[in-house]
PAZAPA-4460 file (N, C-alpha, C; in steps of 0.05 Angstrom, whole numbers, plus 32768, in hexadecimal, padded with zeros to 4 digits):
% residues 302
    n_x    n_y    n_z   ca_x   ca_y   ca_z    c_x    c_y    c_z   seq   type   mol
   78F9   84F2   89A8   78EF   84E7   89CA   78CB   84DD   89CD     1      M     A
   78CA   84C9   89D4   78A5   84BE   89CD   789D   84CD   89DF     2      Q     A
   787E   84D3   89DE   7870   84DF   89E4   7863   84D4   89FD     3      S     A
   7860   84E9   8A17   785C   84DC   8A2E   7844   84CB   8A2E     4      P     A
   7845   84B8   8A44   782A   849F   8A41   7816   84AA   8A58     5      E     A
   7801   84AA   8A4E   77E9   84B4   8A66   77D4   84A7   8A55     6      A     A
   77C4   84A1   8A6B   77AA   848B   8A64   7798   84A9   8A4E     7      S     A
   777F   84A2   8A49   7769   84AF   8A3E   775C   84C7   8A4E     8      F     A
   7758   84C0   8A61   774D   84D7   8A79   775D   84D9   8A8A     9      S     A
   777A   84D6   8A8D   7790   84DC   8AA6   7793   84F8   8A9A    10      S     A
   7794   8506   8AB7   779F   8525   8ABA   77B3   8526   8AAC    11      P     A
   77BF   853A   8A99   77D3   8547   8A92   77E1   8562   8AA6    12      V     A
   77F8   8564   8AAC   7800   857C   8AB8   7810   858E   8AA2    13      L     A
   780C   85A1   8A9C   7819   85B5   8A88   7822   85D4   8A93    14      L     A
   783C   85D1   8A8A   784B   85F6   8A90   784A   85FB   8A7A    15      N     A
   783D   8615   8A6E   7842   8623   8A59   7850   863E   8A59    16      I     A
   7865   863E   8A58   786E   8652   8A62   786D   8664   8A7D    17      G     A
   7870   864E   8A93   786D   8656   8AAC   7856   8650   8ABC    18      G     A
   7841   8653   8AAA   7820   8653   8AB5   7818   8631   8AAB    19      K     A
   780E   8629   8AC7   7801   8613   8AC8   77EF   8601   8AC4    20      K     A
   77E1   85EC   8AB3   77C4   85EA   8AAB   77C3   85CB   8AAF    21      Y     A
   77B0   85BE   8ABB   77A3   85B1   8AB9   7795   859B   8AA3    22      A     A
   7792   8588   8A95   7783   8581   8A89   7785   8567   8A7D    23      T     A
   7779   8557   8A6E   7777   853C   8A6B   7782   8535   8A53    24      T     A
   7787   8516   8A41   7798   8516   8A2F   7781   8510   8A14    25      V     A
   7764   850D   8A27   7753   8506   8A17   7749   8528   8A05    26      E     A
   774F   8542   8A1C   774C   855B   8A0D   7762   855E   89FA    27      T     A
   7779   8559   89F8   778C   855C   89EB   778F   8555   89D5    28      L     A
   777C   8540   89D3   7788   8530   89BF   7764   8529   89AC    29      T     A
   7757   852B   89B4   773C   852A   89A3   772D   8540   8992    30      Q     A
   772C   8554   8994   7724   8569   8987   7732   856C   896C    31      R     A
   774F   856F   896B   7763   8572   895B   7780   855F   8958    32      E     A
   776D   854C   894F   7779   8531   895B   779D   8535   8940    33      P     A
   779C   8549   892D   77B0   8549   8920   77C0   855F   892C    34      D     A
   77BE   8566   893E   77CB   8582   8954   77ED   8579   895D    35      S     A
   77FE   8585   8962   780E   857B   896A   780D   8577   8989    36      M     A
   77FF   8588   8996   77F0   8573   89AD   77E7   855F   89B0    37      L     A
   77DB   8556   899D   77CC   8539   899B   77E3   8522   8998    38      A     A
   77FA   8530   8989   7814   8522   8982   7821   8519   8993    39      A     A
   7822   8534   89AF   7836   852A   89C3   782B   851B   89CF    40      M     A
   780B   851E   89D4   77FE   8507   89EF   77F9   84EF   89E1    41      F     A
   77EB   84EC   89D1   77DD   84CE   89C2   77EA   84BE   89BD    42      S     A
   780B   84C0   89C4   781D   84AC   89C5   782A   84A0   89AA    43      G     A
   7815   84B4   8995   7818   84A4   8976   7835   84AD   896E    44      R     A
   7842   84C5   896E   7856   84CD   8963   7871   84CA   8974    45      H     A
   788E   84CB   8964   78A2   84CF   897F   78AD   84F1   8970    46      T     A
   78AB   84FE   8985   78B2   8517   8980   78C5   8522   897F    47      L     A
   78DE   8532   896B   78F8   8535   8976   78FA   854B   8988    48      P     A
   78E7   8557   8989   78EF   856E   899D   78D9   8575   89B4    49      H     A
   78D9   855B   89C4   78C5   8559   89D1   78C5   856B   89ED    50      H     A
   78B2   857F   89F8   78B5   858B   8A14   78C2   857C   8A28    51      P     A
   78CF   8592   8A3C   78E0   857C   8A4B   78C0   8577   8A65    52      T     A
   78C5   8561   8A75   78B7   8561   8A8B   78C5   855C   8AA1    53      T     A
   78B9   8568   8AB5   78C7   8570   8AC8   78B1   855C   8ADF    54      V     A
   78B9   854E   8AEB   78A0   8544   8B07   788C   8542   8AFB    55      R     A
   7889   8538   8AE8   7867   8531   8AD8   7856   854B   8AD2    56      G     A
   7870   8560   8ACD   7858   8578   8ABF   7868   8580   8AA5    57      T     A
   785D   8582   8A8B   7869   8586   8A75   786F   859C   8A71    58      V     A
   7880   85A5   8A75   788E   85C2   8A60   7889   85D1   8A49    59      F     A
   787B   85E1   8A39   7878   85E6   8A24   788E   8605   8A27    60      V     A
   7897   860C   8A12   78A9   8627   8A1E   7894   863D   8A00    61      D     A
   787E   863B   8A0B   7869   8650   8A01   7865   8665   8A08    62      R     A
   7853   8678   8A01   7848   8689   8A17   782A   867A   8A21    63      D     A
   7828   8683   8A3F   7817   8670   8A50   77F9   8683   8A4F    64      G     A
   77FC   869B   8A44   77E7   86AE   8A4C   77C7   86AC   8A3A    65      K     A
   77CA   8697   8A1C   77C0   8693   8A18   77B4   8675   8A12    66      H     A
   77BD   8660   8A26   77BC   8646   8A1F   779D   863B   8A24    67      F     A
   7797   8652   8A37   777B   864D   8A3F   776B   8647   8A31    68      R     A
   776F   8665   8A24   775A   8660   8A02   7760   8648   89F4    69      H     A
   7778   8637   89EC   7784   861E   89E5   7765   860D   89EF    70      V     A
   7773   8609   8A10   775F   85F6   8A1B   7742   85EF   8A13    71      L     A
   7737   860F   8A14   7718   8614   8A19   770F   8603   89F7    72      N     A
   771E   860B   89EA   7719   860A   89CC   7718   85E5   89CA    73      W     A
   772B   85DA   89D4   7731   85BD   89CF   7728   85AC   89E8    74      L     A
   771B   85B8   89F3   7703   85B2   8A0E   76E0   85BD   89F9    75      R     A
   76DB   85D5   89F5   76C7   85D7   89ED   76B8   85DA   89CA    76      D     A
   76D4   85E6   89C3   76CF   85EE   89A2   76CD   8608   89A3    77      G     A
   76D0   861C   89B8   76C8   8633   89B8   76E3   8640   89C6    78      T     A
   76DC   8659   89B8   76ED   8671   89C6   76E3   8689   89CD    79      I     A
   76F3   869F   89DE   76E2   86AD   89EF   76E0   86C3   89D8    80      S     A
   76D0   86D9   89DD   76DA   86F9   89C4   76EF   8709   89D9    81      M     A
   76FC   870E   89C2   770E   8720   89D0   7721   8730   89BD    82      M     A
   7737   8745   89B8   773C   8754   89AD   7744   8746   8998    83      S     A
   774A   875B   897A   7759   8752   896A   7778   8746   896A    84      E     A
   7787   8759   897B   779E   8755   8982   77A5   8738   8995    85      S     A
   778F   8732   89A1   7787   871A   89B5   778B   8704   899F    86      E     A
   7775   8704   898E   7772   86EF   896E   7787   86F0   8969    87      Y     A
   7799   8700   8962   77AD   86F4   8956   77C4   86EB   8963    88      Q     A
   77CA   86F1   8980   77D9   86E8   898D   77D5   86C7   8995    89      Q     A
   77BE   86C7   8997   77AB   86AD   899A   77B6   8698   897B    90      L     A
   77AD   86A6   896E   77B1   869A   8952   77CE   8687   894A    91      L     A
   77E7   86A0   8956   7805   8695   8957   7809   8673   8960    92      R     A
   77F7   8674   897E   77F5   8662   898F   77E6   8643   897B    93      E     A
   77D0   8651   8976   77C6   8633   8965   77D2   8630   894F    94      A     A
   77E6   8644   8940   77F2   8639   8931   7809   8626   8932    95      E     A
   781C   8636   8948   7830   861F   895A   7826   8605   8960    96      Y     A
   780E   8600   896C   7802   85E8   8978   77F9   85D7   895D    97      Y     A
   77EF   85E2   894A   77EA   85D9   8935   77C7   85CF   8932    98      Q     A
   77BB   85E4   8941   779E   85E0   8943   7791   85ED   8927    99      L     A
   778E   85DF   8919   7785   85F3   88FE   7766   85F7   8909   100      L     A
   775C   85E3   8913   773B   85ED   891C   773E   860F   892E   101      G     A
   774A   860B   893A   774F   8626   894C   7754   8638   893A   102      L     A
   776B   863D   892B   7771   8649   8910   775F   8657   8903   103      A     A
   774E   863F   88FB   7736   8644   88E8   771C   864C   88F9   104      D     A
   7720   8656   8911   7709   8662   891C   7718   867F   8924   105      C     A
   7731   867F   8929   772F   869B   8938   773B   86AD   8914   106      I     A
   7739   86A0   890B   773C   86A8   88EA   7724   86B6   88DC   107      N     A
   770F   86A0   88E5   76F5   86B5   88DB   76EA   86C6   88F8   108      E     A
   76F7   86C5   890E   76F2   86DA   8916   76F5   86FB   8915   109      R     A
   7712   86F8   8909   771F   870B   8903   7717   8718   88EE   110      L     A
   7709   8706   88D6   7702   870F   88B8   76E8   8718   88C4   111      G     A
   76CD   8717   88DB   76B6   8725   88DE   76C4   873E   88EE   112      W     A
   76D6   8745   88FE   76DC   8756   8906   76EA   8768   88F8   113      K     A
   76F8   8767   88D9   76F5   877E   88D2   76DC   8784   88BE   114      K     A
   76CE   8773   88BF   76B4   877E   88B6   76A1   8786   88C3   115      A     A
   76A5   8793   88DF   7697   879B   88EC   7690   87B3   88E7   116      E     A
   769C   87CC   88DB   7699   87E0   88D5   768F   87E5   88BD   117      S     A
   7688   87D0   88AE   7678   87D5   888F   765A   87CC   8892   118      S     A
   7651   87D6   8881   7633   87CF   887C   7624   87B1   8884   119      E     A
   760C   87B1   888D   7601   878B   888D   7606   878D   886E   120      A     A
   7606   8768   8872   760A   8767   8857   75F2   875A   8844   121      E     A
   75DE   875A   885C   75C1   8750   8854   75AB   876B   885D   122      L     A
   7596   8763   8850   7577   8778   885D   756D   8764   8866   123      T     A
   7555   8775   887A   753F   875F   8887   7539   874B   8875   124      R     A
   752A   875C   885A   751C   874A   8840   7531   8729   8845   125      K     A
   754A   872B   883F   755E   8715   8835   7562   8703   884E   126      D     A
   755E   871D   886B   7560   86F8   8880   7544   86EF   887B   127      V     A
   7536   86FB   8875   7515   86EE   887A   7516   86E1   885C   128      I     A
   751B   86E0   8850   7522   86C9   8834   752E   86AF   883A   129      K     A
   7542   86B3   884E   755A   86A3   8853   754B   8690   886C   130      S     A
   753D   86A0   8877   7533   8690   8899   7516   8677   888A   131      I     A
   7511   867C   886B   7504   8669   885C   750E   8648   8858   132      Q     A
   7527   864F   8859   753A   8633   884E   7534   8622   886B   133      A     A
   753A   8608   8869   7540   85F8   887C   7551   85FC   8890   134      Q     A
   756B   8609   888A   757F   8601   889D   7585   8623   8896   135      R     A
   7589   8632   88A9   7590   864B   88A6   75AE   8650   88B7   136      V     A
   75C5   865C   88AA   75DD   8662   88B1   75E2   867A   88AD   137      R     A
   75E6   8692   88C3   75F6   86B1   88B5   760F   86A6   88C2   138      F     A
   7622   8693   88C1   763C   8691   88CA   7652   86A7   88BB   139      R     A
   7655   86BB   88D0   766A   86D4   88C5   7668   86E7   88B6   140      G     A
   7646   86EC   88AE   7635   8704   88A5   7636   8719   88AF   141      V     A
   7638   872A   88A4   7638   8748   88B2   760F   874F   88BB   142      N     A
   760B   8751   88CB   75ED   875A   88C8   75E6   8770   88E6   143      L     A
   75FD   877B   88DE   75FA   879A   88EF   75E8   87A9   88F0   144      S     A
   75D9   87B6   88FF   75C3   87CC   88FC   75AC   87C0   88ED   145      G     A
   75A9   87A4   88ED   7594   87A4   88E2   7576   879F   88F5   146      L     A
   7560   879D   88E8   754D   87A0   88FD   7543   8781   88EB   147      D     A
   7541   8770   8905   753C   874F   8906   7524   8750   891B   148      L     A
   7514   875E   8920   7503   875F   8932   74EC   8751   8930   149      S     A
   74E1   873A   8942   74C8   8726   8934   74CA   8717   8926   150      K     A
   74E7   870B   8920   74E7   86FC   8908   74E7   86E3   891A   151      L     A
   74EA   86C7   890C   74EB   86B2   8913   7505   86A6   890C   152      D     A
   751F   86AB   891B   7534   869A   891A   753D   8689   892D   153      L     A
   752C   867F   8933   7532   8663   8940   7547   8655   892F   154      S     A
   755C   8645   8949   7572   8637   8940   7584   8642   8926   155      E     A
   7583   8656   8923   758E   8664   8910   75B0   8664   8916   156      V     A
   75C1   865F   8909   75E6   8663   890A   75EB   867C   8903   157      D     A
   75F0   868C   8917   75FE   86AA   8913   761E   86AB   8919   158      F     A
   7625   8692   8923   7647   8691   892A   7654   8699   8918   159      S     A
   7667   86B8   8920   767B   86C3   891D   7675   86DA   890A   160      Y     A
   7656   86E0   890C   7641   86EF   88FE   7650   870C   8916   161      A     A
   7647   8725   88FF   764B   8749   8912   7629   8748   890E   162      C     A
   7622   874C   892B   7604   8752   8928   760A   876A   8941   163      I     A
   7616   877D   8937   761B   8799   8950   75FC   87A9   8943   164      K     A
   75F7   87AD   8955   75E2   87CA   895A   75C9   87B8   894E   165      N     A
   75C6   87A9   894C   75AB   8794   893C   7591   8791   894D   166      T     A
   7583   8791   8943   7563   878D   8951   7558   8777   8956   167      D     A
   7556   8768   8969   754C   874C   8967   7531   874F   8976   168      F     A
   7526   8765   897E   750E   8766   8992   74FB   8751   898F   169      S     A
   74ED   873C   899C   74D8   872D   899E   74DC   8719   8987   170      C     A
   74F3   8719   897F   74F8   8701   896C   74FF   86E3   897A   171      A     A
   74F1   86D1   896A   74FD   86B2   8976   7511   86A5   8967   172      N     A
   752C   86B1   897A   7545   86A1   8975   7550   868B   898C   173      L     A
   7539   8672   8987   753B   865F   8998   754C   864F   8990   174      Y     A
   755C   863C   89A1   7578   8634   899B   758B   8641   8986   175      K     A
   758F   8659   8980   759F   866A   896E   75B8   8666   8971   176      A     A
   75C9   8663   896F   75E8   8669   896C   75F5   8681   8965   177      K     A
   7603   868F   8977   760F   86AF   8981   762B   86A3   8983   178      F     A
   763E   86A2   897C   765A   86A2   8988   7658   86BF   8975   179      A     A
   7657   86D5   897E   765F   86EF   896A   7663   870E   8974   180      V     A
   7668   8719   8967   7667   872F   8976   7648   8742   8970   181      E     A
   7640   8747   8986   7620   8752   8986   761F   876A   8999   182      A     A
   7632   8778   8999   7629   878B   89B4   761F   87A3   89A9   183      S     A
   7607   87AE   89C1   75F3   87C6   89B7   75E5   87BB   89AC   184      S     A
   75D5   87A1   89A6   75C2   8797   8996   75AD   8799   89AB   185      S     A
   758D   8790   89A3   7577   8793   89B3   7570   877B   89AC   186      S     A
   756E   8768   89CE   755D   8753   89BD   7543   874C   89DE   187      F     A
   7534   8766   89D8   7529   8767   89EC   750B   875B   89EC   188      R     A
   7504   8744   8A00   74F2   8737   89FB   74F9   8722   89E5   189      N     A
   750C   8714   89E4   7514   870A   89C5   750D   86E6   89DA   190      T     A
   7500   86DA   89C8   750D   86BF   89D5   7523   86B0   89D0   191      N     A
   7534   86B3   89E3   7557   86A6   89E2   7558   868B   89EB   192      L     A
   753B   867B   89EE   7548   866E   8A00   7552   8651   89F8   193      R     A
   756D   864B   8A02   7582   862D   89FA   758F   863E   89E7   194      E     A
   759B   865D   89E2   75A5   865D   89D6   75CA   8662   89DB   195      C     A
   75D2   8664   89C8   75F2   865D   89CB   7601   8671   89C6   196      E     A
   7607   8683   89E3   7618   869A   89E0   7634   869A   89E7   197      F     A
   763B   867D   89E5   7657   8681   89F5   7671   868E   89EA   198      T     A
   767D   86A0   89FA   7691   86B1   89F4   7685   86C8   89E6   199      G     A
   766F   86CF   89DE   7665   86E3   89D8   766A   86F6   89D6   200      A     A
   766A   8713   89CA   7670   8737   89DB   7648   873E   89D6   201      N     A
   7644   8741   89ED   7626   8753   89E4   762B   876F   89F7   202      L     A
   7641   8774   8A02   763F   878E   8A17   7630   8799   8A0C   203      Q     A
   761F   87B2   8A18   7608   87C5   8A15   75F1   87B9   8A05   204      E     A
   75EE   879F   8A0A   75D5   8793   89F5   75BB   8796   8A08   205      S     A
   75A5   879A   89FE   758C   879D   8A11   7583   877E   8A11   206      I     A
   757B   8773   8A23   756A   8756   8A2A   755B   8758   8A3D   207      L     A
   7547   876B   8A49   7531   8774   8A4F   7521   875A   8A4A   208      D     A
   7513   8753   8A5E   74F8   873E   8A5A   74FD   8729   8A3E   209      G     A
   7515   8721   8A3D   751D   870F   8A2C   7523   86F1   8A3E   210      A     A
   7517   86D7   8A28   7519   86C4   8A34   7537   86BA   8A34   211      N     A
   7543   86AF   8A40   755B   86A8   8A3B   7561   8688   8A52   212      L     A
   754E   8679   8A58   754A   8663   8A63   755C   8650   8A59   213      Q     A
   7571   8645   8A68   7583   8631   8A63   7595   863A   8A4A   214      S     A
   7593   8654   8A4B   75A7   865B   8A31   75C5   865A   8A3A   215      A     A
   75D9   865D   8A21   75F9   8653   8A31   7608   8669   8A29   216      N     A
   760C   867C   8A3F   761F   8698   8A33   7634   8694   8A47   217      L     A
   7643   867E   8A4B   7659   8677   8A57   7676   8688   8A44   218      Q     A
   7682   8699   8A5B   7695   86AD   8A4B   7692   86C6   8A40   219      D     A
   7679   86CA   8A3B   7667   86E1   8A2D   7674   86FD   8A42   220      A     A
   7670   870D   8A26   7677   872B   8A34   765F   872E   8A38   221      I     A
   7658   8741   8A4F   763F   8748   8A51   763A   8766   8A5C   222      L     A
   764E   8769   8A60   765C   8789   8A6E   763E   87A2   8A67   223      T     A
   7638   87AD   8A7A   7623   87BD   8A79   7604   87B7   8A65   224      R     A
   7602   879C   8A60   75E8   8798   8A5B   75DA   8797   8A6E   225      C     A
   75BB   8796   8A60   75A1   879C   8A6C   7598   8783   8A71   226      S     A
   758C   876E   8A86   7580   875A   8A87   7564   8766   8A9B   227      F     A
   7557   8774   8A92   7544   877C   8AA9   7531   876E   8AA8   228      I     A
   7527   875C   8ABF   7510   874C   8ABB   7513   8735   8AAB   229      E     A
   752A   872C   8A9E   7530   871C   8A8F   7533   86FA   8AA0   230      T     A
   7533   86EA   8A85   7529   86C7   8A9B   7543   86BF   8A8D   231      D     A
   7550   86C1   8AAF   756A   86A8   8A9F   756E   868F   8AB0   232      L     A
   7557   8685   8AB5   7550   8670   8AC8   7565   865A   8AB6   233      H     A
   7574   8647   8AC7   7584   8634   8AC5   759B   863A   8AA7   234      S     A
   759F   8659   8AA9   75AE   865E   8A94   75CD   865B   8A9B   235      A     A
   75E4   8657   8A86   7603   8655   8A89   760C   866F   8A8B   236      H     A
   7612   8674   8A9E   7623   8690   8AAB   763D   868B   8AB2   237      L     A
   764D   8672   8AAC   766A   8673   8AB9   767C   868A   8AB3   238      Q     A
   7681   8698   8ABB   7698   86AD   8ABC   7690   86B6   8A9E   239      T     A
   7679   86BE   8A9F   766F   86D9   8A8E   7681   86F3   8AA1   240      V     A
   767D   8709   8A8D   7683   8728   8A94   7666   8737   8A94   241      N     A
   7663   8737   8AB2   7648   874A   8AB8   7649   8767   8AC1   242      L     A
   765F   8769   8AC3   7668   8788   8AC9   765D   879D   8AC8   243      T     A
   764C   87A6   8ADE   763E   87BB   8AD1   7626   87B0   8AC2   244      S     A
   761D   879F   8ABB   75FE   8795   8AB4   75E9   8799   8AC8   245      A     A
   75D6   879D   8AC3   75BA   87A2   8ACA   75A5   878C   8ACC   246      N     A
   75AA   8779   8ADA   7591   8763   8AE1   7583   8766   8AF3   247      L     A
   757B   877B   8AF1   755F   8781   8B08   754A   8773   8B0A   248      R     A
   753E   875E   8B17   7523   8750   8B19   7528   873B   8B01   249      E     A
   7544   8737   8AFD   7544   871F   8AEC   7543   8705   8AF4   250      A     A
   7537   86EF   8AEA   7532   86D2   8AF1   754F   86CA   8AEF   251      N     A
   755F   86BD   8B00   757A   86B0   8B00   7576   8697   8B12   252      L     A
   7562   868D   8B15   755E   8679   8B2C   756F   8660   8B1B   253      E     A
   7578   864F   8B25   7590   8637   8B1B   75A1   863E   8B08   254      A     A
   75A7   865A   8B0B   75BB   865F   8AF7   75CF   865B   8AF8   255      A     A
   75EC   864D   8AEF   7603   8654   8AF7   7613   8665   8AF2   256      N     A
   761D   8676   8B06   762E   8687   8B02   7647   8689   8B0E   257      L     A
   7656   866D   8B0A   7673   866B   8B18   7683   867D   8B15   258      K     A
   768F   868D   8B1A   76A7   869E   8B0B   76A3   86B8   8AFF   259      G     A
   7685   86C0   8B01   767A   86DA   8AF3   7683   86ED   8B00   260      A     A
   7687   86FD   8AF0   7690   871A   8AF9   7673   8728   8AFE   261      K     A
   767B   8738   8B13   7662   8742   8B1B   7661   875A   8B25   262      L     A
   767B   8767   8B1C   7683   8785   8B24   766C   8795   8B24   263      S     A
   765D   87A7   8B37   764B   87BE   8B2E   7633   87BF   8B27   264      G     A
   7629   8793   8B22   7614   8788   8B1A   75F9   8791   8B2A   265      T     A
   75E9   8791   8B1C   75CA   879E   8B2D   75C0   8780   8B28   266      N     A
   75BA   8776   8B42   75B1   8762   8B49   7594   8760   8B5D   267      L     A
   7589   877C   8B59   757E   8786   8B6A   755D   8772   8B5E   268      Q     A
   7554   8761   8B72   7538   875C   8B73   7534   873E   8B62   269      G     A
   754D   8739   8B5F   7554   8725   8B44   7555   8703   8B57   270      A     A
   7543   86F0   8B48   7544   86D7   8B5A   755D   86CD   8B50   271      N     A
   7568   86C1   8B67   7588   86B3   8B66   7580   869D   8B71   272      L     A
   756B   8690   8B76   7568   8676   8B87   756F   865D   8B79   273      Q     A
   7582   8651   8B8B   758D   863A   8B7B   75A4   8640   8B66   274      R     A
   75AD   8655   8B61   75BA   8660   8B54   75DD   8653   8B5E   275      A     A
   75F0   864E   8B47   7604   864A   8B4C   761A   8664   8B51   276      Y     A
   7621   8668   8B6B   762C   8684   8B69   7650   8684   8B72   277      L     A
   7656   8667   8B76   766E   8668   8B7F   768D   8676   8B73   278      R     A
   7693   8679   8B87   76AD   8684   8B82   76AD   86A1   8B6C   279      E     A
   7695   86A9   8B7B   768A   86CA   8B70   7692   86DE   8B7E   280      V     A
   7694   86F4   8B74   769E   870F   8B7D   768A   871B   8B88   281      D     A
   767C   871D   8B98   765B   872A   8B9F   7663   8746   8BA7   282      L     A
   7677   8752   8BB0   7676   8767   8BC1   7672   8784   8BB0   283      R     A
   7672   8785   8B9F   766C   879C   8B88   7654   8796   8B7F   284      D     A
   7646   878A   8B8F   762C   877A   8B83   7612   8785   8B90   285      T     A
   75FD   8795   8B7F   75E7   8794   8B89   75CD   8784   8B8D   286      Q     A
   75CF   877A   8BA2   75BC   8765   8BA7   75A3   876E   8BC1   287      L     A
   75A1   8784   8BBD   758D   878A   8BCF   756E   877E   8BC7   288      T     A
   7560   8777   8BCE   7541   875A   8BCD   754C   8745   8BC0   289      G     A
   7564   873E   8BB7   7569   8725   8BA9   7564   8713   8BB1   290      A     A
   7554   86FD   8BA6   754C   86E0   8BB6   756C   86CE   8BB3   291      K     A
   756D   86BE   8BC9   7589   86B2   8BC8   7582   8695   8BD7   292      L     A
   7568   868D   8BDB   7569   8679   8BE5   7572   8666   8BD6   293      G     A
   757D   864F   8BE4   7592   863E   8BD3   759B   8639   8BC0   294      G     A
   75B0   8657   8BC7   75C3   865D   8BAD   75DD   8650   8BBF   295      A     A
   75F4   864A   8BAA   7606   863A   8BB0   761C   8657   8BB8   296      N     A
   7628   865E   8BD0   762E   866B   8BD0   764F   866C   8BDE   297      L     A
   765C   8653   8BD5   766B   8645   8BEA   7682   8657   8BD4   298      Q     A
   7694   8666   8BDF   76B1   8672   8BD7   76B2   868A   8BC7   299      G     A
   768F   869D   8BC8   768B   86AB   8BC4   768E   86C9   8BE2   300      A     A
   769C   86DF   8BD0   76A9   86F7   8BE1   768E   8705   8BD8   301      I     A
   7685   870A   8BF7   766E   8721   8BFB   7671   873B   8C11   302      R     A
***
């Protein structure tokens, strides 16, 4: 059967195992052009077992639970932090859809998860030697427990590294990339301006006094983190989990918190002027003394 015809930017309605999704042909075909999804919607191939199309919706008989992660990968090239069993379930979906890039990414994550309990692979001295190189990458390296305070680690790539209980206090991490497991680490008074933390697990980490201006923390796990007097001006915090986090007197001016989880979050005295708080549940959030002038609260529950 011939693949469904659609223009490059036209919407595509999908029913994956009963869960409905909406996306575009561009999203389904560009990042992984050799995948089954790209073959289905690019019009290049004739598929012998094409999914059923009912009233404009394409039905695929697969588990719909993890398909949102598939779409996020195709849109942004990132995946959220999740448990090992969830990664394995998503890996099965990636293999079914022939998403080789996503499968490689998941396998890398599973690799550093297995190394979480082992000792750090490098010493502080090794790291200092490495950062003298022109381009520094610690992808997939276990740096747990190291003292990396006060080092210049700007623009370093820590993707898929394990940095649990690592001390980055007062370090310069400008534009560094952290798609990592970084729970219980210290970023106190650290320069994290424009850092990439998409999907990272930072739960119970300390970021007091850090500079996170324009940082991207979308989908990050920030439960029980401390952000006291942290500068998060214009930070990207869409759908982050800030449950029980402490952001007392933090600067969140013009930050995007759409869909963020703020249950038990302390925002006392925080600057939320011009912040984007659409669709946020604020019923269990401490907002005493918070500045909300100009904030977008459309759809927020208070």
